[in-house]
C-alpha positions, 0 to 999 in steps of 0.5 A: 405592679410596675410596668416600665415606669408605669404604675397600675392596679388591675384585677387578674380577670382584666381582658388581654386587650387592655395589656395590649393597650399598655404596650402602646405606651412602652416607648412613651415615658412622658405618660404616667399611670397611677391608680390606687384605692383612694387616690388618683393623681395627675401631673397636670391640674386640668384634666378631661375624663372619658369613661365607658362601662366595660363588662366585656372584652370587646367594649374595652377594645373599642374604648382603647382604639378610640382614645389611645391616639389622643393620649399618644399625641397629647403634649402633656400627660394622660392616664388610663385606669380600669376601675376595680372598686366603687368609690369617690376619687378626687383629682385636684379640684375635680371629683369623679365617682367610679363604678366597678368595671369602668374604663376611664381615660384621663388626659390634659386640657389640649384640645383634640378631635374625639370623633372618627378615631378608629385606629391606634397610631402614634403621632410623632413630634414635628421635626425642626425643619417642619417647625421652621416651615410653620413659622415661615408661613407668618413671615409676611404677617402684620406683626412681622412687618411691624418688627421689620419696621422697628429693627435694623434690617435683618437683625431681629432674632426670635427667642422661644420661637417654637413655644406652643399654646396650652389650650383649654378643653373648651376651645376649638380643636383647630387651634390645638397646634398653634404657636404661642400668641406672643413673639419675643426676641432681640435685635438692633436699632441704630446699632443699639441692642434692644429687646422686644415682644410683640403680640400676634393677634393672628395666633389665637387672638394672642390671648394671654396665658401662662406661656405667654407670660413666661415668654415675656418674663424670660425676655425681661430677664435677658434685657435686665441682665444685659442692660438694654431697652424693651419695646412691647407691641400690644395687640391682644383679644384678652385672656382665656377665661377658661383658664381662670386664675392661672390666666389672671396670674399671667397678667400679674407676672408680666406686671411684676417684670415691667415694674422691676425694670422701671427706672433700670432700663427704658421701656416703650409700649406700642399699641398697634391693635387692642390693648384693653382692660388689665392689659392697658394697665400693663402698657401704662407701666411703661415709660412711653406709650405710643398709640396707632391712630386706630388702636383701642387703648382703654380700661373700660369700653367707651361705649360703657363709660361714654368717654373716648381717649380717656387714657390720653394722659399716658400716651406719648405719641399718636400717629399712623403705623409708620410714624409710630415705629419711626418715633419708637426708633427715634426714642431708642436712639436718643435714650441711654441703654440703662440707668447706669449710663448717665448724661450723654454728651456728644459733639454739638451739631449746632453752634454752641454760641448761636445768638437768638436776636430780639426774638419773641416766642409769642408765649409758645412753649414749643417755639422756645424748645425749637429755638434752643434745641440743636438744629431745632430737632426735638421729640415732643412727649404727650402732645395731646394731653395738657397742652399748656405744658409741653415736654420734649427730649432734645439735644442742646449743645451736644447734651441730650436732655429733657425740656419742660416749657409752659405756654403763656398763650394757652390759659396764661400758662397756668398749671392745671392738675393734668399739667402737674401730672404730666410734668411729674412723670417726665421729671421722674423718668429723666431723673431715673436715667440721669438725663439733665432737665431744662425748665422754661417758665412763662406762667401766671401760677395756678389754674382756678378750675372746678374740675381741678380741685378733686386731685389738685393738691395731690398733683401739685405735691407730686410735682414738688416732690419730683423736683425736690427728690431728683438728682439729675442736673436741672437748669431753669429759665424764667422766660416771661412770667413766674407768678406765685406757685409757678415760680416755686413749683417749676424748678426753683432753686428752693426745690433743688435747681442747680442754676436759675436764670431770668430774662431781663423782661421777665416778671417774678412775684407773688402776684401779677402786677395788676393784682398786686396794685389792686391789692396793695397800692389801690389807695395811691391811685389819684387823678395825677397817679394813674393805675397804669403808672403804678403797675409799671412801678410794681413791675420795675420793683416788686416783681422785677428779676433784679429783686429776685436776683438780690434775694439769691433766688436767681443766678443771673439776669440774661437777655433772650439773645443769649438764652441758648448759649447760657443754657448750653454752658450750664448743661456742659458744666453740669454734665458729670453731676449724675456720676457723683 
């Protein structure tokens, strides 16, 4: 029998009160009823069943009065059936054995109070004004304050603002009307369009579920179509374990979107609270990870593995809340909106021909970066990880570029597996977005350390591949030492550098002069010819920059005084490379 779009099978002797119940649903076409002899189908896979053995009309009345409100206020779908035949029925993966005369109420997994419901009343949906009022109650929450710190004043616009959670039947009923635990939207940072999602732990712990993932995926679609960066603010208690594979799938959907945007638009993750387990791997997919000092960022708990800060290799910056969001703003201001923009060349805020004098960098990579950057302004990336090699973003001669610099004062600038990994990720990012790369070399080669060996060859191979396969402009300067593999791996002409310079006091060769003399010239040491004299001769001949220049591996030999001016000139000359 068809009744106003509802389908139900019933025996003729059914009590009149059951028909009265159906009349309550007349104006609610989002509820569908189907009861057939061998099939029971619902429009939602997760359902709850309540049943009573109804042999008299009074019992039917009691049942209907108790559960009609649940169905009428449910955000999903509900089913009420009167069993007319004994049998086993399957609803999705759930089996129900019905007996003749039972009244059964099925409704989806929204959590409702099941006690003290003695009236049949219709609960209307909230109005738009009521929803806005509910949202306004969270305006002063911690995550809202962070969004205010991130965006230009009064520019953030929320998307899908009224999306509600879809809770498991196992969760507490007082959370049934909560908004979804992630805020999504767009705004301006220094006038640039930026999209952001922010997990709000005050909304049910910001646990990740299908709607959580959908909001983030929809935001990414907007960002990719408009070619604008995405910033993700992470702070979640994890996932709803009762949702099973649908919750796990939510992680996968977010990962897919982040991966699809990699190398297309810049992505910045800010860890403001808990980002653990699978969520940590999502954050690690971003180009930059900014971590608040007290935030939790790990895959396995430090209490279990005995290692703290194990994810430091992916952290770009650590600071307090204000410092982290200021750094995020600085990155957005510096970076191109998308991969199609290419090198950013603006007016130089410093003197293009500024001379450095007879400057001694004391083997400090950051000192070199500061000296050549316009007005000594730079943004260091990954300070805490592999400090022997520094990576930074800076403007040199009005050209925004990336800089890699080794520090001879730290372990003689030797390349470790961690340093290679750090440099590789930075090179790949610069290449994706057409950002020119400057490499400042002062290294005695490879590090001889037992903990390097397990992944050393792979890390070095990845570093070589990153330089060799990148198409962005690349300028390399040997500032001090470039010995052995350091000369090859750190931006050599053989790996595709456009221009390679060396300072007149630099040392370039297969071995350090001391080792070279010990290996090849030790037999020439006499009472008249001291070891120090032979070492000096080796530096002047075998490992001199002139020898490298004569072989065509160095474009020019320059003084430290003109270091910045020559780099500025090279970058301006190469500024259009990524476009052709």
